[in-house]
C-alpha positions, 0 to 999 in steps of 0.5 A, a space after each residue: 500500500 506504501 508504494 502504490 501511494 508513492 508512485 502515485 505522488 510521483 505521478 502527480 508531481 510529474 504531472 504539475 512538473 509538466 504543467 509548469 514547463 507547459 506554462 513557462 513555454 506559453 509564457 515565454 511565446 506570449 511575451 516574444 509574440 507581444 515584443 514583436 507586435 504590441 498592437 496584438 497585446 490584448 489577443 495574445 494575453 488571451 490566447 495565452 491565458 487559455 493556454 495556460 489555463 489548459 495546461 494547468 486543467 489537465 495536470 488538475 485532471 490527472 491528480 484526480 485520476 491518481 487521486 
């Protein structure tokens, strides 16, 4: 039982680690795009937040499935 709980916790950590990497990539891409075309700030920011929410949402779903 203890091993199964440890393995589940490792999977949760990997899922949230992957989400953090995805959020970082989305932020970097959004900042780069805004630097190249400041006039599109609103649209880029909206799509960046949608991408971040999707990355975090999948991590939460993985957490619910593992637990």
